[in-house]
C-alpha positions as CSV (number, residue, x, y, z in Angstrom):
1,M,83.8,97.6,90.1
2,T,86.8,100.1,91.4
3,T,88.6,101.2,88.7
4,I,92.0,103.1,89.8
5,L,93.3,105.7,86.9
6,F,96.3,106.3,89.1
7,G,99.6,104.7,89.3
8,C,103.5,104.9,89.8
9,A,103.7,107.0,86.4
10,A,100.3,108.6,86.6
11,A,100.2,112.8,85.7
12,W,98.2,114.1,88.1
13,L,100.9,116.1,89.4
14,A,101.6,117.6,85.9
15,P,100.2,118.6,83.0
16,R,99.2,115.8,80.5
17,A,98.2,117.5,76.8
18,P,97.3,121.1,77.2
19,P,94.6,122.2,77.0
20,P,92.9,122.0,79.4
21,R,95.5,121.3,81.9
22,M,95.0,118.8,84.5
23,A,95.0,120.3,88.3
24,A,97.0,118.7,90.9
25,P,94.9,117.1,93.9
26,D,95.1,119.4,96.8
27,I,97.2,117.7,99.2
28,D,98.7,118.3,103.0
29,W,102.3,117.6,102.8
30,Q,103.9,116.1,105.7
31,Q,107.3,115.3,106.9
32,G,108.9,112.3,106.2
33,T,111.8,110.5,107.0
34,V,113.5,107.5,105.0
35,V,114.4,104.5,106.9
36,S,115.5,102.1,104.0
37,N,115.5,102.1,100.3
38,D,116.7,98.5,99.1
39,E,117.0,97.2,96.4
40,V,114.4,94.4,95.8
41,G,115.0,92.8,92.3
42,R,117.1,94.6,88.9
43,G,116.0,98.2,88.4
44,S,113.6,97.8,91.3
45,R,113.7,99.3,95.2
46,L,111.8,99.1,98.3
47,L,111.5,103.0,99.8
48,R,110.6,102.8,103.3
49,I,109.1,106.2,105.1
50,K,108.5,106.7,108.6
51,S,106.0,109.7,109.6
52,E,106.0,112.1,112.3
53,T,102.2,111.3,112.7
54,S,99.8,108.6,112.6
55,L,99.4,107.0,109.5
56,N,95.8,105.3,107.8
57,Y,97.4,103.4,104.6
58,L,96.8,100.4,103.2
59,P,98.3,98.2,100.4
60,G,96.9,99.9,97.2
61,H,96.4,103.5,98.7
62,I,97.6,106.1,96.3
63,L,99.7,109.4,97.9
64,G,101.9,111.8,97.0
65,L,105.7,112.0,97.3
66,E,108.1,115.3,97.0
67,I,111.5,115.0,97.1
68,D,113.9,117.4,95.7
69,A,113.6,115.8,92.6
70,G,109.9,116.8,91.9
71,K,106.5,115.3,93.2
72,G,105.2,112.1,92.2
73,P,101.7,109.8,92.7
74,Y,102.9,106.4,94.2
75,T,101.1,103.5,95.1
76,V,101.7,102.0,98.9
77,T,103.0,98.5,99.1
78,R,102.6,97.7,103.0
79,A,102.0,100.2,106.4
80,T,102.3,100.4,109.6
81,E,100.8,103.1,112.4
82,D,103.8,105.3,111.3
83,T,105.7,103.6,108.4
84,F,105.1,103.1,104.6
85,D,106.6,101.3,102.0
86,V,106.6,101.9,98.1
87,V,108.1,99.7,95.4
88,Y,109.3,102.0,92.4
89,R,110.9,101.3,89.5
90,V,114.0,103.1,88.7
91,L,114.3,105.2,84.9
92,P,117.7,105.7,84.1
93,L,116.2,108.8,82.2
94,G,113.5,109.2,84.6
95,R,112.7,112.8,85.6
96,K,112.3,112.1,89.5
97,T,113.3,107.7,90.3
98,P,117.1,108.2,89.9
99,S,117.1,111.0,92.3
100,M,115.0,108.2,94.3
101,A,117.3,105.8,94.3
102,M,120.4,107.7,96.0
103,L,118.0,108.7,99.0
104,A,119.9,107.4,101.9
105,P,118.4,106.5,105.3
106,G,118.3,109.7,107.0
107,A,117.1,111.7,104.2
108,A,113.9,114.3,104.3
109,V,111.1,113.6,102.2
110,G,107.8,114.9,101.7
111,F,104.2,113.1,101.9
112,G,100.5,113.4,101.5
113,G,97.3,112.4,100.6
114,R,95.4,109.5,100.5
115,F,93.6,108.5,97.3
116,G,92.1,105.1,95.8
117,T,90.5,102.1,96.9
118,P,93.0,99.6,99.2
119,I,93.5,96.2,97.5
120,A,91.3,94.8,100.2
121,E,88.2,96.8,100.4
122,G,88.2,96.6,96.7
123,I,87.1,92.7,96.7
124,R,83.9,91.5,96.1
125,E,82.3,90.6,99.0
126,G,81.9,86.8,99.5
127,S,85.1,86.0,97.4
128,E,86.4,82.6,98.2
129,R,89.4,83.4,95.9
130,V,91.4,86.1,94.6
131,V,93.2,86.1,91.6
132,L,96.2,88.8,91.2
133,L,97.5,90.0,87.8
134,S,100.7,92.3,87.7
135,T,103.4,93.4,85.3
136,G,106.4,95.3,86.9
137,V,106.3,96.6,90.1
138,G,102.9,96.4,90.3
139,V,103.6,93.8,92.3
140,G,104.1,95.5,95.5
141,P,100.6,96.3,96.8
142,M,99.9,93.0,95.8
143,L,102.5,91.5,98.1
144,G,101.5,93.9,100.9
145,Y,97.5,92.9,100.4
146,A,98.6,89.2,100.4
147,E,100.8,89.6,103.6
148,A,97.8,91.6,105.4
149,A,95.5,89.0,104.3
150,L,97.1,85.7,105.2
151,A,97.9,87.4,108.4
152,E,93.9,86.7,109.3
153,A,93.0,83.4,110.4
154,A,90.7,82.8,108.0
155,G,90.1,84.4,104.1
156,P,90.4,83.4,100.6
157,K,93.0,81.8,98.4
158,I,95.0,84.5,96.9
159,E,96.8,83.5,93.8
160,L,99.3,85.8,92.1
161,Y,100.5,86.2,88.1
162,A,103.7,88.1,88.2
163,G,104.7,89.6,84.7
164,F,108.6,90.7,84.5
165,R,110.4,91.1,81.1
166,D,114.0,89.3,82.5
167,R,114.2,87.2,84.8
168,A,117.0,89.3,86.9
169,D,113.9,91.8,86.8
170,V,111.7,89.6,89.1
171,C,111.0,91.8,92.7
172,C,110.2,91.1,96.0
173,G,110.7,87.4,95.4
174,E,112.3,86.3,98.6
175,E,109.2,88.5,99.9
176,L,106.6,86.2,97.9
177,D,108.2,82.8,98.3
178,A,107.7,83.4,102.1
179,L,104.2,83.4,101.8
180,L,103.8,80.3,100.1
181,G,101.4,77.9,101.2
182,P,98.1,76.3,101.9
183,R,96.0,79.9,100.7
184,F,98.7,81.6,98.6
185,A,100.4,80.6,95.8
186,W,102.6,82.9,92.7
187,T,104.0,82.5,89.4
188,P,106.5,84.7,88.2
189,C,105.9,85.2,84.2
190,I,109.0,85.9,82.4
191,T,109.1,87.4,78.8
192,L,112.3,87.2,77.9
193,P,114.3,83.5,77.5
194,W,116.3,83.7,80.8
195,A,118.1,79.5,80.7
196,C,121.4,81.4,80.1
197,T,121.4,84.0,82.9
198,A,119.0,81.8,85.5
199,A,122.0,80.2,87.4
200,M,123.5,83.1,88.1
201,L,120.7,84.5,89.9
202,A,119.0,83.5,93.6
203,P,116.7,80.6,93.0
204,L,113.0,81.1,93.5
205,A,110.6,78.7,95.6
206,A,107.9,79.5,93.0
207,E,108.5,78.0,89.2
208,P,109.0,81.1,86.9
209,E,106.9,80.5,83.7
210,Q,107.9,81.8,80.2
211,G,105.9,84.4,78.5
212,R,103.5,87.4,79.2
213,V,101.2,87.1,82.3
214,S,98.1,87.2,80.0
215,R,99.5,83.9,78.1
216,V,100.3,82.3,81.1
217,A,97.6,82.9,83.2
218,P,94.5,82.5,81.3
219,P,94.7,78.5,81.3
220,K,95.1,78.0,84.7
221,I,92.5,80.1,86.1
222,G,89.9,77.7,85.9
223,A,86.3,77.8,87.3
224,T,85.9,81.8,88.0
225,D,82.8,81.4,90.3
226,A,83.1,83.4,93.7
227,T,86.5,84.5,92.4
228,H,87.6,88.3,92.4
229,F,90.4,89.5,90.3
230,H,92.7,92.7,90.2
231,L,95.0,94.0,88.2
232,V,98.1,96.3,88.2
233,G,100.4,97.6,85.9
234,N,100.8,98.0,82.2
235,G,97.7,99.7,80.7
236,A,97.7,97.3,77.8
237,M,97.7,94.1,80.2
238,V,95.4,95.9,82.5
239,K,93.0,96.6,79.7
240,E,93.5,92.8,77.5
241,M,92.8,91.1,80.7
242,K,90.2,92.9,82.0
243,Q,87.8,92.7,78.5
244,G,89.3,89.0,78.3
245,L,87.8,88.5,81.9
246,L,84.2,90.0,80.8
247,D,84.3,88.4,78.0
248,G,84.9,85.1,79.3
249,G,81.6,85.7,82.0
250,V,83.3,87.2,85.0
251,A,81.3,89.9,86.4
252,E,82.4,93.5,86.0
253,E,81.8,93.9,89.9
254,A,84.3,91.2,90.2
255,V,87.1,92.6,88.9
256,T,89.2,95.8,89.8
257,T,91.9,97.6,88.3
258,E,94.9,99.9,88.4
259,V,97.4,101.3,85.4
260,Y,100.5,102.4,86.3
261,F,101.2,103.3,82.4
262,N,100.6,102.9,79.0
263,G,97.0,104.3,79.9
264,K,96.1,105.1,76.3
265,A,97.2,101.6,75.0
266,E,94.0,99.7,72.9
267,P,94.0,96.0,73.8
268,D,94.9,93.7,71.5
269,A,91.8,91.9,70.3
270,A,93.5,88.7,69.7
271,V,94.5,88.4,73.4
272,V,91.3,89.4,74.4
273,E,89.7,86.3,72.9
274,F,92.4,84.0,73.7
275,V,91.7,85.3,77.7
276,A,88.0,84.9,77.2
277,E,88.1,81.3,75.5
278,Q,90.2,80.1,78.0
279,L,88.2,81.2,80.8
280,R,84.9,79.5,79.1
281,V,87.1,76.4,78.5
282,G,87.9,76.3,82.8
283,R,84.4,77.2,83.1
284,S,83.2,74.3,81.3
285,A,85.8,71.5,82.5
286,P,84.8,68.6,84.2
287,V,85.4,69.3,88.2
288,R,88.0,66.7,89.6
């Protein structure tokens, strides 16, 4: 099992709670230039940076990003030989992201390091199906992984359940809709009611469902044979889904995770049991 404990809000470039102080990793900082910095959902942006040297990033790698407001770790959404994308959430009272949101094309930024395990490399060998579960901008690297996997002539079927607080918060919806097909399906999971505002928003080809990822996804997962699960986002969701999957009979090596924030959250026992029970039901249901 590959468990990544970094994320968009991880604190490896700053102390946590003394003592002891947490040392920052050794990074060989490089120069990059902003290509674009576009909104991809309310409060979420996709930053594309061009490098002066060749890159070797894959969706799910973690790197350090340095701007005037400071340094921090971010997860790669997608990358080419000389560019990489990062989807990030703008926190109005945050220390870095308001400044990041102001970065214009041509702005200089620093970046470096390559940490963690990219999503594709963490998938258990022989998996015929990959189920992705995310909250918020955790959907970013999953988008990049799906794009790369679907570009191959053969590969696993991919299902994505992406959780957002409000319908307006859905990010990268247009890009995910473009991937819909025989090998890819996705479901936006909306926590808050959206009926009053949905008519004012751009329609999605994927049908949104009401509820948290941990409530919407489990009844739909069904049989888990030859299935790999990758979880990214809020620590509560990641821990609850992971424990529920394990309790429901999924092998530990078939679950990989990355926590973006709320890493100290304790899993809700009721949610864990709901997930596990739904998997047991799905596994015992007759094949049609």
